[in-house]
N, C-alpha and C positions, 0 to 999 in steps of 0.2 A: 502494498500500499503506501502510496506518495502521501507529499502531504502540501500538493499541488491549491491550488488559491480555487474557493470556488469561484465557479460560475460569476458575470457580470451581476449584478441585482440579488446578489445574495441566494437566488435560486438552484435547486436541488430537484435536475431530472431525474425522472423514475429511470432511465436507462439512458446511455451516451454510445451508442452501437461505434464512436468514431473510435473510442479508444481502443477497443479491441475489433480491430481491420489491420492487418501488416498490409496495408497500403503493395508497397514496392512489392515482394512474393507475389501479391496476386497479378500485377500487372504481368511480370515476369509469368505466371503458369498461364492468362490469360492470353498472351503472345505467342505460348506453345501451343494454346488449343488456335488462335489461327492459323501461322503457321503448316502444322499438318493440317487443315480443312475438314475433320470431320469431329461434326459440333453432335453428334448424335452416334453412340459404340465408341467415342473416342479410347485413346489411350487415357486419359488422365481419370473416365471413369474408373475403366480396371482401377486403375491403381488407386483409386481413393475403394473401390470397395475394400481390395486386399487388407489396404490401412487401414480402414475401421472395422475390418471383421477383427482383426487382430484387438487393434483396440477395445473393441467392446467384449472383447475373449471366446469367440464362434471361432466357428472354422469357414459360414458363407455371409456374405452381404450382398443383398440386391438394393439398388441404386431404384428412386420412384421420387414421381413426379410432386410428391406433398407427403408429410404423415399421417396425412390422412386414408391416401391410396394403396401406404404400406399396411395400414393398420386394416381395409377393407381387401387386398390385397391377398394378406395373412390370414383371414377368417377365410377366403373365401377357398388359401390351397389345404386348410384342414379339411374342408369338406362342410363350411356352415352353409345353408339354403335354406330354402320356405320346409317351414312345419319344424325344427330347430331352434331349443335356447342355447343363450349367450349370457351368463350371469356377470354380471358386471356391477360397475357403482352408480351413484349418479354423482357425485361430487367430483366432477369432470369435465372439459371443457366440450363441448353438444356434440360433439367430430366422434368420440368415443362413439356414443352407441349409434349416430347414423350410420359408420361405418357396419356395424353389425344389421339396423335393418335395412341399407343397400343390398346383403346379400341376401336376403330373405327372410331373416331368422330373427326371432323377439329378442331384446334383448330381457334381462330377468335383475332387477337390480336390490341391491342386499346394503344394508349400512355402514357406513365409517367407525374405526375405532375414532375415539374423544378425543386419544392422545396423538397417532402419528396420523391420522386423517385419510388414512389407507382401508379396505379392504376389510374386514372381519373377517379370520379364515373360519370360523364358527357357523355365520352366518351364510358363505357360499357353502359350505358343507352341507347345509339345513335348503339349502336351495337348488340340489343337485336332483334331477330329475333323469329320466329314461332318456327325454327328447335332449338333455343338455348337451352340448355338442363341443364350450369351448367356455373356458373362463379368463374373462379379460381383466387384469389389475392395473389400478393404474397407481406409476411414479408418482403420486401427484405433487407438486411443487418441485422435485426432484427427490422425494425416502421414498426408500428402497419400500414396497408393500408384499410385505412377510414373505419374500421368494423362497427362503424354503420351505414354508409351511402351505405353504398354495401347491407349490413343487410337488410336494409329497400328497396332498388329495387329489389335483390331478394324476400323476403315475397311479396313487392305490384305484380310483374311477376308470382309468383310461379316456383321460378328457386332456385334450391338449391345454396349457396356458399360453396367452397370446397378449403379449405383455403390452401395454401401454406404457411404453417409455419417452412419449415425447416431451419430458422435462427432466429427464433422468442419462443422461450425455455427462458420463465420470461416476456415475452412482455407484457402489458395490454392498455388498452385504456379506460379511462375515470374509473379509478380505479379498473378497472375487466381486468381479462384474457381477450387475444384475445379470443382465443378459443371459447369465451361465446357467440361472436358476430356470429360464421359462424355456418351451418349447421352439417360440420363435419370437422375438422382441421391436419393437416396432419404435421408430423416431423421426422426429419432426428437425428440420435444417432452417426452420423459418427464422428471419435473420433476429427475433431477437433471442432465439434459442441460443443453450449454453455452448451451440457449434451452431452460426448460423452460415446462411447462403445469403445470397442478394438478390432472394427473392423465394418463392416453393418451392423446396423439395424438403426428401426425406430416404430413407432408405430399412428396412428389417434386416434381423442377422437370426441364424440358425445353425445349431451344428448337423442340422438335421438337410443331406444331398439333397433327397428324390424333393422334398419339401422347396427347398429352392432352388430346385430347376424346375418345381410348375411353378412357384411365383416367379422368374425369371421368365419363362412362358405368356401368363396371364399380363404381364406392366407389357410387352411388345406386340399385343393382338392376338396371342394366343402362340405367337411363333415358334419351333423349336428348328432350328435352321430354316429350311426349306420347306417343312409342311406345320400345319395348323392343327394342333393337339386340345384347341379349347376356346372356346368364346372366351375371345379375349380382352383386355382394353388397351388405352393410350395414357400409360402408366410411369413411361420412362424420366430418366433422371437424365438430363442433357449435362455431355460434354462441359461445357464452360459453368454451368451451377458444381457441378463434379473439380472441376480445377479452381473452384473459387476455396470451399471444403479442405479440398487436400492439403491448399497453402492454408489456412488458418490449423488443421489439428495437431501441427507439431507446435501449436503453441496453448494445448488444450489445460494440457494438467497443470503450465501456468497460471488460466486464470480461474481453472479451478479453485489451486489455491487461495489466488485471490478472491474468489468466494465465500472460501471459508472463513478466513480472516475477518472480510465485513461481515458475514454473520457473530463470529466469535463478539467480536468487537460489540455490534446493536446488543446481543445478549449481557455484556457487562454493561452497557448505557442504560440499557432499558430496563433493568431489572428493579422490582418495585415496584415499577410506575401504576401496575394492578391492569395490565396489558396481559394477555394472555399468548406467549411464549411462544415458537417452535420448540419441543422438545429433542436437546441433543440428540444428534445420530451422528455416527461416525462415516456412515456411510452416506449422508445426503450432498447431493451437487446442488443443492441451494438453487435453484433455478428462480427459486420467488424466494422473499423472504415474508413471511402472512401472519402478520399478527393478529388478534379478535379481540372484540372491547363492543358493549353487547350496545355503542352508542356513535356504532362503525362511521354512518352516515355524518355524524354531526362531525365525527373526530378527523375526518378526511376535508370537510370542508373547514376546518381550523387548520387543517396542515397546509393546505393550499396559501392561507391567506399569509403565513409562516415562510410560502417561497417552495414546499417539498411536495411533489407530483407522486403520490399516491396512489396505487390505481385497484381496481376491485376482482378478483380472484376465485370464483366466479359469482354474481348474483345472483343468481338461479340454479336450485337443483335440478340438473336436467328432468328428474320424474316430474316436476310441476312445470316444464312447459307443453303447450297449447300438445304439441303433436306427438308428445310421447305420453299422454297421461294416461293409455289405456292398456300401457303394457306392464307386468306384475311386479309388486316388492315386494320386499318381506313382508310377515301378514302386521308385523309392530309399527307397521312405517319405518318412514329414515329420517328419526327424528334430529339426529345429529349431523345428516345432512344439508337439513333443511337450517339446522341451529347457524353452519358455517357459513351457508350462503348470506347470512343474514350480518352476521360478524365480521368475517377476514380482511385485512386490507393487506394489500404487500408496499411495503416499503421500498425506495429504492435500495438495488442493490447491481451490482453489475463490475467484471472486471474492469480498473483502470478508477473504480470510486474512490476519493482521497478519505483520509485522516477526516481532514477539514471538514468535510459533504457529512460521514455520517454522523460528525460529533452534532454539526448543524439540526440532522432531523430528527438527532434524540434531545438537541433542546427543544424542537419543535412540538416535542410528542411530551415534552413534562410541562410546558408550557399550557399546550392547547388541553391537557387534560386536568388540568389545575382550571383554567376557564369551565371545563364542560362540569366539573363538582363543583362550580361557584353556582350555578342553576342551571333550572332546568332545560334539556336541550329541549327544541319544537322538534315536534313530530316530521320525519324525513320522507318521501315519497319512497317507492320501490324502487331504484335503477332501471331504466330501463336499457342502458349500454354496458357493454364492458368489453374490458380487454382480450385481448383472441389470448395472449400467451403472456 
């Protein structure tokens, strides 16, 4: 962490992608793609796939056009289709559930643990039926979602675990990358992610060679060589985006360390404020630093007055959204998921955030909470917009 001065006006941005963009290396990588002239299936794509597979602790990587297409591709590759059920959580970005629905399967929502904010293994087990085709845990905000326990449940019942790892680049569990536990793990490289492209991009990783082969065909119109073996899609990762990602991948460990240090600093500076802070986890990737407060919207407004750009991830649990209301959920409802949606607030955290900026956020939080404690906050309407990533 550096001690560079806070941006002009004292404002602390939610993110600043320029601080984690190695422009020289990226320009050189793009020049290489231009010189090769292979903008689809170029050598930079295969190079990135090899390196990201190794980084993720997996044998195979298939680049995709987005994290959402990676998830839909993986679910299709493991056999999800009409009449099937997929057990997942409602505390996630809507793309998780949408990918399930797009295969023709039905999401079955379970609640989250109030500390880890990830799927409760006991509820996952209870939700399994003869129609269950896959389990989709979400490593929300970068925290591993009980990888060992859910892998054991999947193995016991012969059900693949298709992990939504869109927030979890570099996350570990028991000293191993989180992807080592799932049948297949799906990553997003949306620009704000821990490893971000210059647009939409994604990938899935797996140790299953046959699954990887099916996924690669599905991403390329169902083709294997000159043969069409499935009704596929155009879900390819283009060479330019792969080149950008490959140029950035060498910095991933440094950026991960900066995220961990920023999270540790917040924990020290915000301890005792009354906020619910993220529980410590050595394997957390810290894509987001999410605190909880019952007057979240008033707190966010106060932080904005003090120049701190805080965001909400996510203001609606998916099962409460109109297109998903008809899908099954845990018998006792999803009270923790709904409570999280009303209380979660993401504070600025990104590679290159300075000590001064972290301190400025902490001071603003302390001031805002004192203000809120001095009078009853006016009611705030439910937010209608959300940050995507």
